[in-house]
N, C-alpha and C positions, 0 to 999 in steps of 0.2 A: 308412737312416733311415726316413721315413714309408713306409707301405705302402698300395697301392691294390688293390682287387679290385671288379670289376663283372660282372655277368651278365644275360643276357636269354634267356629260354626259355619253354616251355609248362608246366614243372613248377615246384615250389617251389625256388627257387634260394638260399634263406636258408642252409640247411646248407653248400652250396658256398661262399658268401661267407665265413661264419665259420671254415670249415676253411682257406680261403685265407689269412684273416688269422692263423690259427694257424701256418701255414708260414712266414709273414713275421715272426713274433715275434722271430727272431734279429737282425733289423735294429735293434732297440731301439725302444721306444715308451713314452709315458706316458698315453695315453688311447686309446680305440678306439670305434667305432661302426658302425651299419648304418642304411641308410635304403632303403625299399622303396616301390614303387607298389601300393596296396592298396585295392580297393573304391572306386576313383575319386578317391583322394587319395594324399598322401605321408604315411608314418608312419616314425618313426626310433626308434633306441635307442642311447644313448651311455653310456660308463662311463670312469672313471679307474682302474678295476682292470684285471686281466689279461683276455685273450680268453676264458679259461674262464668267468669271471664274466659277461662279455657274453653268451656262450653260454646261460647259465642265465637271464639277463634276457630275452633274446629268447624263450626257451621259455616263460617265465612270461607273457610279453606276447602269445603266440600270434602272433608275427610270421611271416607266410608270403605269398609273392608270387612272380611270374614275372619281375620286373625289379628290380634293385637295385644298390646300390653300398655298399662298406664301406672302412674306413680304420683304419690304426694311425697315430697322430701322436706325433712327437717335437718337443716344444715349441720354437718359435722366437719367434714373436710371441704373448705371453700366456702365464700360468702354465698348468701342467697343471690343468685344471678342466672340468667337464662342459660349461659354456657355451662353452669354447674347442675342445671336441672337434668333430671332423668326424663325419658329414656336417653341413654347414651349410645352412640354409633361408633362402629369401627369400619373404616374405609380400607384397611390394610396398610402395609408399609407405605410411607410417603403421605398418608393422610388424605384429606380432600383435594389437596393440590395434585395429587396423582391422577386425578380425572376419573377414578373409580368410583362407582356408586357404593353406598354403604352396604356391607354384607351381613353384619350382626347388629341387633339392637337388644339392649339388655336393661332391665331395671333391678335394683338391689336395695335391700334393707340390711342394716348391720355395718360393722367396721372390719376392714381388712388390715391386720396388724403388720403384715409383711409387704404392704403395697409399695414401700420405697424401693426395696430390692427388686421387686417385680417390674416396677416403672423403669428402673435403670437397664434391666436386661432387655425389655421391650424396645426402649429408645435406641439401644445399641442395634436393634434388628430394623430400625427405621420407622417404627411407630411413632406417630406425632400426637402429643397430648394437648388438648384444647381446653381442659378444665383442671381444677385443683382437687378433684375428688379421688378417693380410693377405687370408686366404682368404674371409672374409666380403664383402669388397669385390668379388671376383669373381662370387660368386653374386648379389649385388644388381645388379651391372653387367649380367650375363646377363638378369636379370629386367627390367631397364630397356629392354633392347634386343629382348625377345621380342615377336614379332607373329605367332605361330602356327606358327613353324618353329624348333625348338630348335637344329638344326644352324647355321642362319644366325645366330642370337643368339650362339651360341658362337664362331662365325668372326668376327664383328664385335667381340665382347668381346676375344678374344685379340689382335686387331689393336691394341688400346689398352694391352696389358700390357707392362710393362717387367720383365725379370728371367727367373726360371726357373720352369717349371711343367709338371706332368703333371696333367691333369684328367679326371674322370669325371663326367658330369652327366646327370640325369634330370628329367623334367617331368610335372607333374600332368596336363597336357592331352594328352600323347602316351605313353600306358602302355607301348607295345611299341616304344620307342626308347631308345637309349642313346648319348651322344655323348662322344667323347674328344679330347684335344689334348695335344701335348707340345712343349715348347721348353726344352732345357737339363736335363730330367729325364726318366728312362726311362719308356717305356710300351709294352707289348706287346698285341697283338690275339690272341686265341685263337678258333679255329674248332671248332665241335662235331665230335666224332669220327665219321667216316663209317662205322665199323664197329659204331656204335650207332645204329641208325635213329631211336630215340625222342629221341636227343639231337644228332642230325646239324645240326639247324637252330639250335642254340644258339650264342651269341656271347658272348665274355668279354673284359674288359680287366684288365691287371694291371700293377703297377710291376716285376714280376719273374716270369719264367716258372715259377719254383719254386712261386708261389702256385697254379698250375693243374695241378701234378703230380698225376696220377691222374684228372684230369678230361679233359685233352686233351694231345697232343704236337704238335698242329698250330698253330704259332706264326708270327705275322707281327711282325717288329720294326719299329716305327714310326720314322721318321727326324725330324731336326730340322725343326720347322714343320709337321709332320703333323696333320691333323684326320681323325677317323674317325667315320663314321655307321653305327651298328649298328641293324638292325631284324630282324624275325623271318625267320631263314633267309637273310639277306643282308647285306652291308656294302659300304661305299664308303671308300676312302682318298683324301683330297685334300691336296695340298702347296702350300706358298708359299715362295718364297725370302726375302720380307721382309714385314713386317706390312701394307704398302700394296698388296701383290699379291692378286688374286683367286685363291682356292684353285682348283687344277686337278686333275682326276682323275689318279691315278697307279697303277701296278701295283707292289705290294711282294710279293717272293717269300714263299711259304709254306714254312716249315722244319720239318722233323721234329725236335723238341727233346725228348730225354729228360732230364727235370729231376731224376732220381735221387732220388725221394722216399725211397727206402730210406736215403739218406744222413743223413736227419733223424731216424733212429732211434739212441737212445743205446746200446743193446746192454748190456754189462756195466759201463759207466762212469757215474760219478755226474754228470758234466757234459759238455757238448759240447767244452769247452776241453781237458778231460783226454783225451777221445776223439781229438780233432785233433792233440794233442801225439803221442799214440801211433801216429797215422797217418802220421807224417812219413817213416818209411822206405819206406813203399808210395808216398806222394806224390812222394818224390825218385825213386824207381825209375820211376814212370809218367812223370815229367817228363823224364827222361833216356832213356826208351825209344827205341831206333832210333839213338841218336847213335853213329855209328861213327867219327867224326872231326870236325874243327873247320872245317866248310865254311860259306860264306856262304848256301847253300841252307837252312840251318836257319832263317833268318830271312825266307824268302819268295822268290818270283820277282824277279829283278833286284836282289837284294841285294848281289851281288858288285860290280856297277858303282856302286852307291850308296856301299858301304863303302870302295871304293878312292878316292873322291872326298874323303873327310872328313879333316880335320886335327885336329880337336878333338871332344870329347864334352861335352855339357851334359845333366845329369840333373835331371829335374823330378819331385818326388813330395812326399808328405805323410806324417806320422806314421811308422809302422813302415816303409813303403815308402821314406821318406826315409833311414832308417838302412841298409836294404839298398843304396840308391844310395851312401851314404857308404862303405860297405864296398867297393863296386865301384870307387870312385875309386882306392883304393890298388892294386887289382889292374890297372886299365886303365893307370895310370901306370907301375907296376913291371914288369909283364909284357908289355903291348903298347906302351909308350912313348907313349901318346896323352894329351896334356894334357886334364884332365877338371875341370869344375866341377859342384858339386851345390847345387841351389837349392830352398828351400822354396817349393813352387809357389804357395802363397797370397800370398808376398810378392813373387815374381819380376816379375810384370807391373806391379806399382805402383812400380817403380824404374827409373831410366834405366841401361840396360846397353849394352855395346858388342857388337853382333851381328857374326857371322862366318858368311858364306853356306856355308863349308866345314865347318860344325859339324853333328854327327849329334845331334839332340834325342831324348833317350831319356826316355820317361815310364815310371813304374812305378805300377801300380795293381792291387789284388787284384780289385775289382769292374769295373774298366774304365769306371766312371761317375763317379769323383770329380770334382766340379765345379770345385775349384780347379786340378787338374791339367789338365783339359780346357781350362780358360781360359787356363792358362799355355802350353800348347801352341799354341793358336791365337794367342797373342800373339807367341811366338817365330817362327811362321810369318809373321806380319804384318810383323816386322822384317826378313824377307828370309832366313830359314833354312828351306829347303823340306825338308831331309832329316829324317825322323823314324822312330823305332822304339819300339815298346811291348813291355814285358814284363808280361803280364797273364794273369789266370786265367780270363777269360770270352770265348770266341772270338766271341760275337755282340754284344760290347759297343760302346759309342760310340768308346772309345779304339782299338780295333782297327780300326774303320772309318775313323777320322781319321788314322791313321798309315800311312806308306808301307811300313813292315816291321813284323813282329811276331815274338816268341817266346811261345808260349802254354804257360803251366806248367799242369800237371795235377794241381793240389792237390785238386780236387774241391770239393763245397760246404763252405764254412767257416761254421758257425753261430755259435759264440762271438764276441763282439764283439772280443775281444782277439786279434789276429791271431797264429797260430802257424805252421801248415804253409804258409800263403801266403807268409810271410816266407823260410822256408828254400828254397822252391822258387824264389822270386824270385832269391835268391842264386845258385842253381844256373844259372838262365837268364842272369844277368849274368856268371857265370864263363864260360859258352859264349861269349858275345859277346866277352869279353876275349881268350880264346884264339883265336877267329876273327880278331880283328883283329891279334893278335900274328902269326898265320901269314901273313896278307896283307902284313904289313909285314917279313917275313923275320926275326922274332924268335922263331920256334918251329921247332926242328929235329925231325926224325922221332923221335929217342929221347925228347925232352922230350914231344912229343904223345903217345907211347905211354905215358908215365909218368903223365901227366894223365888219360888215358882209364882206366887201371887204377884210379887213385884214385877217379874218379867211379863206376866200376862197383862198387867196394867201399864206396861211401858208405852205401847203405842198411844193410849189416851193421854198419858202424862206428856208425851212429845207434842200432841196435838195442842194441848193447852200452853206449852211453851211458844209454839209457832204463832199463837194468837198475840204475842208480844211485838210482832213485827212493826206495827206504827211507832212504837217507842224507839225501836232500833233505827228506823228511818230518820227519826230526829237526831239521834246520836251521829248518824252517818253524815248528816249535813254539816255538823261540827268538825268531823274528822277529815272531810274532803279538802279542807285548806291546809291541812298538816303535812309534814313531810317525815315525821318521825313519831314513833309511839312505843310505849312499854306495856308489857302484859305481865301480870303477876299471879302466882298461884302457889299453894302450899300442898305438900304431901300428894295425895291421889290426884289432885287437881293441877298440879304443876304441868304434866304433860298436856293438859287441856289448854293451858296458857301457851304452851309452845305451839300447839296446832292452831290456836287463835291468831298468833303472830304470823305463822306461815301463811294462813289464808289471806290475811290483810296484805302482806308483801306480794304475794303470788298475783292477785288480780287488781289491786289498786296501785302497786308500785310504791306504796308507802314503806319506808324502812321501819321495820318492827323487830323488836327482840322480846324475848321472855325469860323471866328469871324466877326462881324460888323467892318468894316475898322476903324471907330472911336474909336474902343476899343483897338487898338493896344498899345497906350500910357498908358493904364491902366493895363498893366501886360504882355501880349503877346510879346511885343517888346523886352522883355529880352531874348526871344529864338532866335531872328534873328541873324544869322551869314552867312557866305558865304556857310555853308553847309546845310543852311535851305531854300529850294526853297519856294518862296511866290507866289501862283497863285492869280490873281485878277480879278474879273468880272467888266468890265468897260464899261457899255453902255453910250451912250450919252444922259443922263437924267439930272434932276435938281441937283442931287448930285454929278455930275462928277468932278467939281472943287474941291469939299471937298475931293473926292477919290484921286485925284491927290496930294494933300498935304499929305495924308496917305502913298502914294507910295513913296513920297520923304523921309518920315521918315524910310521907309525900306532901301532905297538906301544909306541914311547917315550912316547907321549901317552896310553896306557891304553886305547886302541881295541881292540876285538874284531874279528878278522879271520875272514872266510869266503872260502877261496881255491878256486877251481875251476882245478886244475892238471893238466897232462900227467903221465903216469906217471913220467917221468925228470927232473922239474924239481928234485928234492932239495931241496924245501921240506917241513920236517918238522912234524907237529903238535905243539902245546905248550899250555900255559895261554894262553887267549885266541887260539889260532890253530887254526882248524878247516879240515880239508883234505878235498876230494873229488878223487879222481884219475881222470882220463879214461884209457881204456885205451891210447890211442895218440895221438902227435902227427901231425897230418894236414896240415902244411905250409900252402900257400895256402888250402886248404879248411877249415882249423882254425875259422874263425868259425862255420861252420854246425854243427860238433859242440859248440862251447862255448855256443851259443845255448839248446840243450836244458835243460842243468841250471838256467838262469836262468828258463826258462818253468815248470819244474817247482816251483822255489823260490816263484815268484809264485802259482802255482796252489794249492799246499798251504798257503801263508800265508793266502790269501784264504778257503780252506776253514776253517782254524783260527779266522779272525775271523768267520765266519758271513756274509760278504757274498754278494751275487747275482753268482756267478762269470761266468756267460754273458751277463747283462745288467747291466753295472755302470751305477750312477747317472749321469745326465747325458750318456751317451754312446750313439752309434749305430753300427751296422755299416757301412753304406754311406753316406758323407757326400756327398750329392747337392745340397747347398746351400753357398754361399760363406760 
């Protein structure tokens, strides 16, 4: 979602700020801006265009300084407009009309839940609001509390905030100071590289370490409730457990983090999404590297004792990760014999549920910072379910720190908003969890274990063979590009794959798409089927194939046009109105991973044919860190 970059040093840090924003573009945004301390005052530049346009605007205005903050905004409160863009200023009571120069500049990720009450209180004191954002409440609140010490003002202000925030704040009266704070939204501190003496004293803030790639690899991950005070060549981190507590100095470890700036290079691909689809064989190979068997140690120290205690699994996730969890439910119940439920994380904590202390709570998240999933995890823990495990792509994320156990996928940086390689590597991690539980419960003998290991090792090669089908999917996409609606069908283990395929198509091509279990066609969706409604079917050669064939006949009888992703031996033949793509082989329980790739390619090439912004679809963001 929104991105933050802040920097403090003795050189001009504006190019660093803009480049940091450019590295965060993949998160999605609809406005951007920079504010700096310059010649005894604050100056800013904001835009509703892309970062490239902001860069030119900054150059035209001659913006240069040693202290500054920058932001990419994904609109929550207020429409995408310059007056709603960050950074926000506070001129004090009376606003800009008072004639006072702005004193505080601030950028913010997150959502403040009590902003209306704070706005009313500040308005009564004469503060003038020029935006519809909750963020402007914070900057005026800091100004109202400022008495010569920016850190103290921010500490007092954050004690009054309810909700989620990551903040970076600068002040007109303290040119060599930058203050940050986080609660429920990620923020990292970067230290100037020791091997570059001229920059060793610099300090940085960012919502993602990737923003600092190429600048520094010395990163401090701030914890919930942390505040950080940055000054020339030094910094302090202070923590508090609750807003009423006085901040206390703490030591946070400095980690060497290689943010893989090269991963942001497109190479020969048109879009990051295409690049990431084709990176899946490598991503799966990396995720499975070192797996020699299905042992609890894959999930961390002490995993065996925890996994032997559990009787049930509760999966919490959102979006694409929810569909990964829905697939895992089939595996966990069929192969491991573990009763499993899957919950949409944003709904789970708002309903009454029946907790069981012998439940393993499994969270799934690409970023490890998904606000709804983190909140759902904490809710499950509050109900008395202490055992937790996450399948996550970011080792340093809040999700990994919050969970007792973890399996880290190695998908690498995923730039495209529509998730691809993160999804398939999540499935791989969940399959390992399934077979580990099956083995602990005596449901996996040595021959079966060896067969599953062979299948996993062959998986990257199998995926490569599926990617070779891209030309056929380009031809399908040319037909889909003129459509406005589509249906996706799957049965059993492949129904979640159909759901994910429909999500991908709607996300990036803006074609309305829905997915159903194929057996549900005659219970309503069949009414939609006409020659103008393409129907995509996932047709592996499994126990439900003959049932699926009957469902496909129902579509053809109503004049519907079928696009079928079939295994080589399904004996479904192409004909008028029936288009077939044959995957090279049937892959048993791992078949959902293979069948995902054609649907990703179909969505991608359909979006290309329609001319949409593939990597940054409208209204969406990459890492959803607000509720």
